[in-house]
C-alpha positions in Angstrom: -137.2 148.8 12.0 -137.1 147.9 8.4 -137.2 144.2 7.6 -133.8 144.4 5.9 -132.2 145.9 9.0 -130.1 143.5 11.0 -131.3 142.9 14.5 -127.9 143.2 16.1 -124.8 145.3 15.2 -121.1 145.6 16.0 -119.1 148.7 15.5 -120.6 152.2 15.1 -124.3 152.7 14.3 -126.3 156.0 14.3 -129.9 156.2 15.5 -132.4 159.0 15.4 -134.0 159.8 18.8 -136.9 162.2 19.2 -137.4 164.7 22.0 -133.8 165.5 23.0 -133.3 169.2 23.5 -130.9 169.9 26.3 -127.9 168.8 28.3 -130.1 166.8 30.6 -131.4 164.9 27.6 -127.9 164.1 26.5 -126.9 162.8 29.9 -130.0 160.7 30.3 -129.7 159.0 26.9 -126.0 158.5 27.3 -126.2 156.9 30.7 -129.0 154.5 29.7 -127.4 153.4 26.5 -124.0 153.1 28.1 -125.5 150.6 30.5 -126.3 148.1 27.7 -123.9 145.2 27.6 -121.4 145.5 24.8 -121.7 149.3 24.3 -118.3 150.9 24.3 -119.3 154.5 23.7 -122.2 156.8 23.1 -122.2 160.2 21.3 -125.3 162.3 21.3 -125.8 165.2 18.8 -128.6 167.3 20.0 -128.6 169.5 16.8 -129.4 166.5 14.6 -131.3 164.4 17.1 -128.9 161.5 16.5 -127.1 159.1 18.8 -124.0 157.2 17.6 -123.4 153.9 19.5 -120.2 152.0 19.2 -120.2 148.3 20.3 -117.4 145.8 20.8 -119.7 142.8 20.7 -123.2 142.2 19.1 -125.8 144.5 20.6 -129.5 144.0 20.0 -131.1 147.1 18.5 -134.2 146.4 20.8 -131.9 146.9 23.8 -130.9 150.3 22.5 -134.6 151.2 21.9 -135.4 150.0 25.5 -132.6 152.1 26.9 -133.8 155.2 25.0 -137.3 154.6 26.2 -136.2 154.2 29.8 -134.5 157.6 29.5 -137.9 159.1 28.4 -137.3 159.4 24.6 -138.2 157.6 21.5 -135.9 155.8 19.0 -137.1 156.3 15.4 -137.2 152.9 13.6 
């Protein structure tokens, strides 16, 4: 993560995730991120390797990275 990037976010933020290639990948990443407190929705775009997360309260980017890691993939800083 860049030093100028805020540690938490509210609203929609898009992350790049490596290793996602199929519907199983989409489900695994969606389920793990959806379990993070404050996350309202998760949209995975396999074609671009991006995940858009919408949060209603401050969410720590480290929690999103940990959820992606738990699903077996890697969040690009």
